[in-house]
PyMOL Python script that loads the backbone (N, CA, C, O; Angstrom):
from pymol import cmd

cmd.read_pdbstr("""\
ATOM      1  N   MET A   1      -5.643  -1.932 -41.220  1.00  0.00           N
ATOM      2  CA  MET A   1      -5.643  -2.757 -40.022  1.00  0.00           C
ATOM      3  C   MET A   1      -6.541  -3.972 -40.252  1.00  0.00           C
ATOM      4  O   MET A   1      -7.616  -3.849 -40.838  1.00  0.00           O
ATOM      5  N   PRO A   2      -6.104  -5.131 -39.797  1.00  0.00           N
ATOM      6  CA  PRO A   2      -6.932  -6.333 -39.968  1.00  0.00           C
ATOM      7  C   PRO A   2      -8.185  -6.288 -39.088  1.00  0.00           C
ATOM      8  O   PRO A   2      -8.271  -5.517 -38.132  1.00  0.00           O
ATOM      9  N   ALA A   3      -9.122  -7.112 -39.431  1.00  0.00           N
ATOM     10  CA  ALA A   3     -10.380  -7.181 -38.688  1.00  0.00           C
ATOM     11  C   ALA A   3     -10.119  -7.610 -37.240  1.00  0.00           C
ATOM     12  O   ALA A   3      -9.290  -8.481 -36.980  1.00  0.00           O
ATOM     13  N   LEU A   4     -10.828  -6.993 -36.319  1.00  0.00           N
ATOM     14  CA  LEU A   4     -10.709  -7.329 -34.903  1.00  0.00           C
ATOM     15  C   LEU A   4     -11.766  -8.353 -34.510  1.00  0.00           C
ATOM     16  O   LEU A   4     -12.922  -8.274 -34.924  1.00  0.00           O
ATOM     17  N   LYS A   5     -11.341  -9.310 -33.704  1.00  0.00           N
ATOM     18  CA  LYS A   5     -12.243 -10.313 -33.149  1.00  0.00           C
ATOM     19  C   LYS A   5     -12.048 -10.313 -31.633  1.00  0.00           C
ATOM     20  O   LYS A   5     -11.079  -9.741 -31.132  1.00  0.00           O
ATOM     21  N   TRP A   6     -12.947 -10.939 -30.914  1.00  0.00           N
ATOM     22  CA  TRP A   6     -12.860 -10.969 -29.454  1.00  0.00           C
ATOM     23  C   TRP A   6     -11.537 -11.560 -28.988  1.00  0.00           C
ATOM     24  O   TRP A   6     -11.046 -11.201 -27.917  1.00  0.00           O
ATOM     25  N   THR A   7     -10.955 -12.453 -29.766  1.00  0.00           N
ATOM     26  CA  THR A   7      -9.681 -13.071 -29.380  1.00  0.00           C
ATOM     27  C   THR A   7      -8.517 -12.089 -29.452  1.00  0.00           C
ATOM     28  O   THR A   7      -7.424 -12.403 -28.981  1.00  0.00           O
ATOM     29  N   ASP A   8      -8.724 -10.919 -30.026  1.00  0.00           N
ATOM     30  CA  ASP A   8      -7.691  -9.889 -30.131  1.00  0.00           C
ATOM     31  C   ASP A   8      -7.785  -8.914 -28.953  1.00  0.00           C
ATOM     32  O   ASP A   8      -7.809  -7.699 -29.150  1.00  0.00           O
ATOM     33  N   ALA A   9      -7.836  -9.445 -27.744  1.00  0.00           N
ATOM     34  CA  ALA A   9      -8.049  -8.616 -26.554  1.00  0.00           C
ATOM     35  C   ALA A   9      -6.990  -7.527 -26.414  1.00  0.00           C
ATOM     36  O   ALA A   9      -7.313  -6.394 -26.055  1.00  0.00           O
ATOM     37  N   ASP A  10      -5.744  -7.852 -26.690  1.00  0.00           N
ATOM     38  CA  ASP A  10      -4.683  -6.859 -26.552  1.00  0.00           C
ATOM     39  C   ASP A  10      -4.890  -5.698 -27.529  1.00  0.00           C
ATOM     40  O   ASP A  10      -4.767  -4.534 -27.148  1.00  0.00           O
ATOM     41  N   GLU A  11      -5.197  -6.010 -28.758  1.00  0.00           N
ATOM     42  CA  GLU A  11      -5.398  -4.964 -29.768  1.00  0.00           C
ATOM     43  C   GLU A  11      -6.657  -4.155 -29.470  1.00  0.00           C
ATOM     44  O   GLU A  11      -6.668  -2.938 -29.657  1.00  0.00           O
ATOM     45  N   ILE A  12      -7.708  -4.814 -29.013  1.00  0.00           N
ATOM     46  CA  ILE A  12      -8.928  -4.088 -28.641  1.00  0.00           C
ATOM     47  C   ILE A  12      -8.629  -3.151 -27.477  1.00  0.00           C
ATOM     48  O   ILE A  12      -9.075  -2.004 -27.468  1.00  0.00           O
ATOM     49  N   GLY A  13      -7.870  -3.640 -26.492  1.00  0.00           N
ATOM     50  CA  GLY A  13      -7.484  -2.785 -25.369  1.00  0.00           C
ATOM     51  C   GLY A  13      -6.695  -1.572 -25.832  1.00  0.00           C
ATOM     52  O   GLY A  13      -6.900  -0.464 -25.335  1.00  0.00           O
ATOM     53  N   PHE A  14      -5.796  -1.781 -26.782  1.00  0.00           N
ATOM     54  CA  PHE A  14      -5.028  -0.665 -27.331  1.00  0.00           C
ATOM     55  C   PHE A  14      -5.945   0.335 -28.030  1.00  0.00           C
ATOM     56  O   PHE A  14      -5.847   1.541 -27.805  1.00  0.00           O
ATOM     57  N   GLU A  15      -6.832  -0.173 -28.876  1.00  0.00           N
ATOM     58  CA  GLU A  15      -7.754   0.703 -29.610  1.00  0.00           C
ATOM     59  C   GLU A  15      -8.635   1.506 -28.649  1.00  0.00           C
ATOM     60  O   GLU A  15      -8.871   2.695 -28.867  1.00  0.00           O
ATOM     61  N   LEU A  16      -9.115   0.865 -27.598  1.00  0.00           N
ATOM     62  CA  LEU A  16      -9.951   1.578 -26.621  1.00  0.00           C
ATOM     63  C   LEU A  16      -9.142   2.639 -25.880  1.00  0.00           C
ATOM     64  O   LEU A  16      -9.659   3.715 -25.581  1.00  0.00           O
ATOM     65  N   SER A  17      -7.881   2.343 -25.585  1.00  0.00           N
ATOM     66  CA  SER A  17      -7.041   3.335 -24.900  1.00  0.00           C
ATOM     67  C   SER A  17      -6.790   4.545 -25.791  1.00  0.00           C
ATOM     68  O   SER A  17      -6.677   5.669 -25.302  1.00  0.00           O
ATOM     69  N   GLU A  18      -6.704   4.316 -27.091  1.00  0.00           N
ATOM     70  CA  GLU A  18      -6.509   5.416 -28.037  1.00  0.00           C
ATOM     71  C   GLU A  18      -7.792   6.232 -28.215  1.00  0.00           C
ATOM     72  O   GLU A  18      -7.755   7.460 -28.280  1.00  0.00           O
ATOM     73  N   LYS A  19      -8.911   5.541 -28.292  1.00  0.00           N
ATOM     74  CA  LYS A  19     -10.191   6.206 -28.552  1.00  0.00           C
ATOM     75  C   LYS A  19     -10.748   6.912 -27.321  1.00  0.00           C
ATOM     76  O   LYS A  19     -11.410   7.943 -27.438  1.00  0.00           O
ATOM     77  N   PHE A  20     -10.481   6.359 -26.149  1.00  0.00           N
ATOM     78  CA  PHE A  20     -11.022   6.913 -24.897  1.00  0.00           C
ATOM     79  C   PHE A  20      -9.895   7.153 -23.892  1.00  0.00           C
ATOM     80  O   PHE A  20      -9.861   6.506 -22.845  1.00  0.00           O
ATOM     81  N   PRO A  21      -8.975   8.069 -24.190  1.00  0.00           N
ATOM     82  CA  PRO A  21      -7.801   8.259 -23.322  1.00  0.00           C
ATOM     83  C   PRO A  21      -8.122   8.798 -21.931  1.00  0.00           C
ATOM     84  O   PRO A  21      -7.309   8.652 -21.018  1.00  0.00           O
ATOM     85  N   ASP A  22      -9.265   9.402 -21.752  1.00  0.00           N
ATOM     86  CA  ASP A  22      -9.607   9.988 -20.457  1.00  0.00           C
ATOM     87  C   ASP A  22     -10.433   9.060 -19.569  1.00  0.00           C
ATOM     88  O   ASP A  22     -10.766   9.423 -18.441  1.00  0.00           O
ATOM     89  N   LEU A  23     -10.763   7.879 -20.059  1.00  0.00           N
ATOM     90  CA  LEU A  23     -11.542   6.942 -19.246  1.00  0.00           C
ATOM     91  C   LEU A  23     -10.618   6.024 -18.457  1.00  0.00           C
ATOM     92  O   LEU A  23      -9.577   5.593 -18.955  1.00  0.00           O
ATOM     93  N   ASP A  24     -11.009   5.734 -17.233  1.00  0.00           N
ATOM     94  CA  ASP A  24     -10.313   4.751 -16.413  1.00  0.00           C
ATOM     95  C   ASP A  24     -10.952   3.392 -16.714  1.00  0.00           C
ATOM     96  O   ASP A  24     -12.119   3.176 -16.388  1.00  0.00           O
ATOM     97  N   PRO A  25     -10.199   2.476 -17.332  1.00  0.00           N
ATOM     98  CA  PRO A  25     -10.793   1.189 -17.705  1.00  0.00           C
ATOM     99  C   PRO A  25     -11.337   0.399 -16.517  1.00  0.00           C
ATOM    100  O   PRO A  25     -12.213  -0.449 -16.688  1.00  0.00           O
ATOM    101  N   LEU A  26     -10.831   0.667 -15.326  1.00  0.00           N
ATOM    102  CA  LEU A  26     -11.331  -0.047 -14.147  1.00  0.00           C
ATOM    103  C   LEU A  26     -12.692   0.469 -13.695  1.00  0.00           C
ATOM    104  O   LEU A  26     -13.351  -0.158 -12.865  1.00  0.00           O
ATOM    105  N   LYS A  27     -13.113   1.603 -14.234  1.00  0.00           N
ATOM    106  CA  LYS A  27     -14.408   2.163 -13.868  1.00  0.00           C
ATOM    107  C   LYS A  27     -15.457   1.999 -14.966  1.00  0.00           C
ATOM    108  O   LYS A  27     -16.587   2.467 -14.825  1.00  0.00           O
ATOM    109  N   VAL A  28     -15.084   1.339 -16.049  1.00  0.00           N
ATOM    110  CA  VAL A  28     -16.014   1.107 -17.152  1.00  0.00           C
ATOM    111  C   VAL A  28     -16.703  -0.237 -16.918  1.00  0.00           C
ATOM    112  O   VAL A  28     -16.046  -1.264 -16.748  1.00  0.00           O
ATOM    113  N   ARG A  29     -18.022  -0.214 -16.911  1.00  0.00           N
ATOM    114  CA  ARG A  29     -18.780  -1.467 -16.738  1.00  0.00           C
ATOM    115  C   ARG A  29     -18.559  -2.373 -17.941  1.00  0.00           C
ATOM    116  O   ARG A  29     -18.371  -1.895 -19.060  1.00  0.00           O
ATOM    117  N   PHE A  30     -18.581  -3.675 -17.709  1.00  0.00           N
ATOM    118  CA  PHE A  30     -18.363  -4.621 -18.803  1.00  0.00           C
ATOM    119  C   PHE A  30     -19.410  -4.471 -19.901  1.00  0.00           C
ATOM    120  O   PHE A  30     -19.098  -4.654 -21.078  1.00  0.00           O
ATOM    121  N   THR A  31     -20.638  -4.143 -19.536  1.00  0.00           N
ATOM    122  CA  THR A  31     -21.658  -3.957 -20.561  1.00  0.00           C
ATOM    123  C   THR A  31     -21.309  -2.783 -21.472  1.00  0.00           C
ATOM    124  O   THR A  31     -21.520  -2.840 -22.684  1.00  0.00           O
ATOM    125  N   ASP A  32     -20.772  -1.718 -20.875  1.00  0.00           N
ATOM    126  CA  ASP A  32     -20.360  -0.561 -21.674  1.00  0.00           C
ATOM    127  C   ASP A  32     -19.120  -0.884 -22.503  1.00  0.00           C
ATOM    128  O   ASP A  32     -19.038  -0.508 -23.672  1.00  0.00           O
ATOM    129  N   MET A  33     -18.156  -1.578 -21.900  1.00  0.00           N
ATOM    130  CA  MET A  33     -16.944  -1.954 -22.623  1.00  0.00           C
ATOM    131  C   MET A  33     -17.277  -2.862 -23.806  1.00  0.00           C
ATOM    132  O   MET A  33     -16.692  -2.730 -24.881  1.00  0.00           O
ATOM    133  N   HIS A  34     -18.208  -3.770 -23.604  1.00  0.00           N
ATOM    134  CA  HIS A  34     -18.648  -4.660 -24.676  1.00  0.00           C
ATOM    135  C   HIS A  34     -19.153  -3.839 -25.854  1.00  0.00           C
ATOM    136  O   HIS A  34     -18.783  -4.086 -27.002  1.00  0.00           O
ATOM    137  N   LYS A  35     -19.992  -2.871 -25.561  1.00  0.00           N
ATOM    138  CA  LYS A  35     -20.555  -2.011 -26.606  1.00  0.00           C
ATOM    139  C   LYS A  35     -19.464  -1.185 -27.290  1.00  0.00           C
ATOM    140  O   LYS A  35     -19.459  -1.053 -28.514  1.00  0.00           O
ATOM    141  N   MET A  36     -18.554  -0.638 -26.511  1.00  0.00           N
ATOM    142  CA  MET A  36     -17.469   0.175 -27.056  1.00  0.00           C
ATOM    143  C   MET A  36     -16.580  -0.655 -27.981  1.00  0.00           C
ATOM    144  O   MET A  36     -16.193  -0.191 -29.053  1.00  0.00           O
ATOM    145  N   ALA A  37     -16.262  -1.865 -27.571  1.00  0.00           N
ATOM    146  CA  ALA A  37     -15.418  -2.741 -28.391  1.00  0.00           C
ATOM    147  C   ALA A  37     -16.129  -3.126 -29.683  1.00  0.00           C
ATOM    148  O   ALA A  37     -15.538  -3.087 -30.762  1.00  0.00           O
ATOM    149  N   ALA A  38     -17.400  -3.497 -29.566  1.00  0.00           N
ATOM    150  CA  ALA A  38     -18.158  -3.925 -30.746  1.00  0.00           C
ATOM    151  C   ALA A  38     -18.360  -2.791 -31.744  1.00  0.00           C
ATOM    152  O   ALA A  38     -18.621  -3.038 -32.921  1.00  0.00           O
ATOM    153  N   GLU A  39     -18.241  -1.551 -31.279  1.00  0.00           N
ATOM    154  CA  GLU A  39     -18.424  -0.398 -32.161  1.00  0.00           C
ATOM    155  C   GLU A  39     -17.112   0.126 -32.754  1.00  0.00           C
ATOM    156  O   GLU A  39     -17.120   1.098 -33.509  1.00  0.00           O
ATOM    157  N   LEU A  40     -15.991  -0.512 -32.417  1.00  0.00           N
ATOM    158  CA  LEU A  40     -14.726  -0.094 -33.032  1.00  0.00           C
ATOM    159  C   LEU A  40     -14.809  -0.314 -34.546  1.00  0.00           C
ATOM    160  O   LEU A  40     -15.408  -1.294 -34.988  1.00  0.00           O
ATOM    161  N   PRO A  41     -14.224   0.575 -35.341  1.00  0.00           N
ATOM    162  CA  PRO A  41     -14.379   0.498 -36.800  1.00  0.00           C
ATOM    163  C   PRO A  41     -13.944  -0.823 -37.419  1.00  0.00           C
ATOM    164  O   PRO A  41     -14.560  -1.275 -38.384  1.00  0.00           O
ATOM    165  N   ASP A  42     -12.898  -1.455 -36.889  1.00  0.00           N
ATOM    166  CA  ASP A  42     -12.392  -2.688 -37.490  1.00  0.00           C
ATOM    167  C   ASP A  42     -12.946  -3.952 -36.843  1.00  0.00           C
ATOM    168  O   ASP A  42     -12.527  -5.058 -37.187  1.00  0.00           O
ATOM    169  N   PHE A  43     -13.883  -3.800 -35.910  1.00  0.00           N
ATOM    170  CA  PHE A  43     -14.436  -4.964 -35.225  1.00  0.00           C
ATOM    171  C   PHE A  43     -15.419  -5.683 -36.135  1.00  0.00           C
ATOM    172  O   PHE A  43     -16.356  -5.076 -36.654  1.00  0.00           O
ATOM    173  N   THR A  44     -15.200  -6.978 -36.325  1.00  0.00           N
ATOM    174  CA  THR A  44     -16.057  -7.746 -37.237  1.00  0.00           C
ATOM    175  C   THR A  44     -16.646  -9.008 -36.616  1.00  0.00           C
ATOM    176  O   THR A  44     -17.369  -9.742 -37.289  1.00  0.00           O
ATOM    177  N   ASP A  45     -16.353  -9.272 -35.358  1.00  0.00           N
ATOM    178  CA  ASP A  45     -16.816 -10.506 -34.725  1.00  0.00           C
ATOM    179  C   ASP A  45     -18.281 -10.388 -34.308  1.00  0.00           C
ATOM    180  O   ASP A  45     -18.867  -9.306 -34.332  1.00  0.00           O
ATOM    181  N   THR A  46     -18.840 -11.501 -33.936  1.00  0.00           N
ATOM    182  CA  THR A  46     -20.216 -11.547 -33.454  1.00  0.00           C
ATOM    183  C   THR A  46     -20.258 -10.992 -32.032  1.00  0.00           C
ATOM    184  O   THR A  46     -19.551 -11.495 -31.159  1.00  0.00           O
ATOM    185  N   PRO A  47     -21.069  -9.971 -31.784  1.00  0.00           N
ATOM    186  CA  PRO A  47     -21.111  -9.392 -30.435  1.00  0.00           C
ATOM    187  C   PRO A  47     -21.417 -10.414 -29.343  1.00  0.00           C
ATOM    188  O   PRO A  47     -20.916 -10.285 -28.226  1.00  0.00           O
ATOM    189  N   GLU A  48     -22.216 -11.408 -29.641  1.00  0.00           N
ATOM    190  CA  GLU A  48     -22.602 -12.402 -28.643  1.00  0.00           C
ATOM    191  C   GLU A  48     -21.480 -13.386 -28.311  1.00  0.00           C
ATOM    192  O   GLU A  48     -21.620 -14.176 -27.377  1.00  0.00           O
ATOM    193  N   ALA A  49     -20.375 -13.356 -29.051  1.00  0.00           N
ATOM    194  CA  ALA A  49     -19.292 -14.322 -28.855  1.00  0.00           C
ATOM    195  C   ALA A  49     -18.342 -13.941 -27.722  1.00  0.00           C
ATOM    196  O   ALA A  49     -17.385 -14.670 -27.458  1.00  0.00           O
ATOM    197  N   SER A  50     -18.578 -12.840 -27.060  1.00  0.00           N
ATOM    198  CA  SER A  50     -17.694 -12.430 -25.968  1.00  0.00           C
ATOM    199  C   SER A  50     -18.050 -13.184 -24.689  1.00  0.00           C
ATOM    200  O   SER A  50     -19.076 -13.861 -24.606  1.00  0.00           O
ATOM    201  N   SER A  51     -17.180 -13.048 -23.703  1.00  0.00           N
ATOM    202  CA  SER A  51     -17.426 -13.646 -22.394  1.00  0.00           C
ATOM    203  C   SER A  51     -16.826 -12.731 -21.333  1.00  0.00           C
ATOM    204  O   SER A  51     -16.121 -11.775 -21.656  1.00  0.00           O
ATOM    205  N   GLU A  52     -17.102 -13.021 -20.091  1.00  0.00           N
ATOM    206  CA  GLU A  52     -16.549 -12.219 -19.008  1.00  0.00           C
ATOM    207  C   GLU A  52     -15.024 -12.288 -19.022  1.00  0.00           C
ATOM    208  O   GLU A  52     -14.355 -11.283 -18.781  1.00  0.00           O
ATOM    209  N   GLY A  53     -14.475 -13.462 -19.302  1.00  0.00           N
ATOM    210  CA  GLY A  53     -13.029 -13.621 -19.358  1.00  0.00           C
ATOM    211  C   GLY A  53     -12.398 -12.775 -20.450  1.00  0.00           C
ATOM    212  O   GLY A  53     -11.336 -12.185 -20.247  1.00  0.00           O
ATOM    213  N   ILE A  54     -13.040 -12.714 -21.597  1.00  0.00           N
ATOM    214  CA  ILE A  54     -12.544 -11.891 -22.704  1.00  0.00           C
ATOM    215  C   ILE A  54     -12.579 -10.419 -22.316  1.00  0.00           C
ATOM    216  O   ILE A  54     -11.621  -9.683 -22.554  1.00  0.00           O
ATOM    217  N   LEU A  55     -13.681  -9.998 -21.721  1.00  0.00           N
ATOM    218  CA  LEU A  55     -13.797  -8.597 -21.318  1.00  0.00           C
ATOM    219  C   LEU A  55     -12.777  -8.238 -20.232  1.00  0.00           C
ATOM    220  O   LEU A  55     -12.267  -7.118 -20.210  1.00  0.00           O
ATOM    221  N   GLU A  56     -12.480  -9.172 -19.342  1.00  0.00           N
ATOM    222  CA  GLU A  56     -11.445  -8.929 -18.339  1.00  0.00           C
ATOM    223  C   GLU A  56     -10.082  -8.758 -19.010  1.00  0.00           C
ATOM    224  O   GLU A  56      -9.303  -7.890 -18.617  1.00  0.00           O
ATOM    225  N   ALA A  57      -9.792  -9.577 -20.017  1.00  0.00           N
ATOM    226  CA  ALA A  57      -8.517  -9.470 -20.732  1.00  0.00           C
ATOM    227  C   ALA A  57      -8.424  -8.140 -21.470  1.00  0.00           C
ATOM    228  O   ALA A  57      -7.361  -7.520 -21.501  1.00  0.00           O
ATOM    229  N   ILE A  58      -9.517  -7.705 -22.058  1.00  0.00           N
ATOM    230  CA  ILE A  58      -9.544  -6.402 -22.743  1.00  0.00           C
ATOM    231  C   ILE A  58      -9.310  -5.288 -21.718  1.00  0.00           C
ATOM    232  O   ILE A  58      -8.533  -4.366 -21.964  1.00  0.00           O
ATOM    233  N   GLN A  59      -9.981  -5.380 -20.582  1.00  0.00           N
ATOM    234  CA  GLN A  59      -9.837  -4.364 -19.536  1.00  0.00           C
ATOM    235  C   GLN A  59      -8.387  -4.272 -19.059  1.00  0.00           C
ATOM    236  O   GLN A  59      -7.870  -3.170 -18.877  1.00  0.00           O
ATOM    237  N   MET A  60      -7.732  -5.402 -18.855  1.00  0.00           N
ATOM    238  CA  MET A  60      -6.353  -5.395 -18.383  1.00  0.00           C
ATOM    239  C   MET A  60      -5.400  -4.839 -19.450  1.00  0.00           C
ATOM    240  O   MET A  60      -4.460  -4.114 -19.125  1.00  0.00           O
ATOM    241  N   ALA A  61      -5.642  -5.176 -20.714  1.00  0.00           N
ATOM    242  CA  ALA A  61      -4.822  -4.617 -21.797  1.00  0.00           C
ATOM    243  C   ALA A  61      -5.030  -3.111 -21.876  1.00  0.00           C
ATOM    244  O   ALA A  61      -4.067  -2.355 -21.998  1.00  0.00           O
ATOM    245  N   TRP A  62      -6.272  -2.679 -21.807  1.00  0.00           N
ATOM    246  CA  TRP A  62      -6.596  -1.247 -21.852  1.00  0.00           C
ATOM    247  C   TRP A  62      -5.906  -0.527 -20.697  1.00  0.00           C
ATOM    248  O   TRP A  62      -5.322   0.540 -20.885  1.00  0.00           O
ATOM    249  N   LEU A  63      -5.976  -1.113 -19.500  1.00  0.00           N
ATOM    250  CA  LEU A  63      -5.340  -0.515 -18.336  1.00  0.00           C
ATOM    251  C   LEU A  63      -3.832  -0.381 -18.554  1.00  0.00           C
ATOM    252  O   LEU A  63      -3.248   0.662 -18.262  1.00  0.00           O
ATOM    253  N   GLU A  64      -3.217  -1.425 -19.061  1.00  0.00           N
ATOM    254  CA  GLU A  64      -1.773  -1.398 -19.309  1.00  0.00           C
ATOM    255  C   GLU A  64      -1.399  -0.288 -20.299  1.00  0.00           C
ATOM    256  O   GLU A  64      -0.449   0.459 -20.065  1.00  0.00           O
ATOM    257  N   TYR A  65      -2.135  -0.182 -21.390  1.00  0.00           N
ATOM    258  CA  TYR A  65      -1.856   0.863 -22.369  1.00  0.00           C
ATOM    259  C   TYR A  65      -2.138   2.258 -21.812  1.00  0.00           C
ATOM    260  O   TYR A  65      -1.419   3.206 -22.125  1.00  0.00           O
ATOM    261  N   SER A  66      -3.166   2.386 -21.000  1.00  0.00           N
ATOM    262  CA  SER A  66      -3.505   3.715 -20.463  1.00  0.00           C
ATOM    263  C   SER A  66      -2.456   4.194 -19.462  1.00  0.00           C
ATOM    264  O   SER A  66      -2.318   5.398 -19.245  1.00  0.00           O
ATOM    265  N   GLN A  67      -1.726   3.284 -18.861  1.00  0.00           N
ATOM    266  CA  GLN A  67      -0.702   3.652 -17.889  1.00  0.00           C
ATOM    267  C   GLN A  67       0.640   3.975 -18.533  1.00  0.00           C
ATOM    268  O   GLN A  67       1.567   4.413 -17.852  1.00  0.00           O
ATOM    269  N   GLU A  68       0.749   3.762 -19.839  1.00  0.00           N
ATOM    270  CA  GLU A  68       1.996   4.036 -20.544  1.00  0.00           C
ATOM    271  C   GLU A  68       2.211   5.514 -20.825  1.00  0.00           C
ATOM    272  O   GLU A  68       3.318   5.924 -21.174  1.00  0.00           O
ATOM    273  N   ASP A  69       1.169   6.316 -20.678  1.00  0.00           N
ATOM    274  CA  ASP A  69       1.274   7.752 -20.989  1.00  0.00           C
ATOM    275  C   ASP A  69       2.247   8.480 -20.108  1.00  0.00           C
ATOM    276  O   ASP A  69       2.433   9.687 -20.259  1.00  0.00           O
TER     277      ASP A  69
END
""", "prot")
cmd.dss("prot")
cmd.show_as("cartoon", "prot")
cmd.util.cbc("prot")
cmd.orient("prot")
């Protein structure tokens, strides 16, 4: 798998849905989501490069993938 960066919100959302299938993404605080994303094995971006907008996009992607079950 290629390296993940903050701009890969859809892929990060997918990875989080796979790694944490029992979590409701709407109940995860952005600070926790930031940490979870930065700790994904293929994540290589600078942790400080995220923004609220990026985290919202990740949350929405995660929500979409979690509802596919």
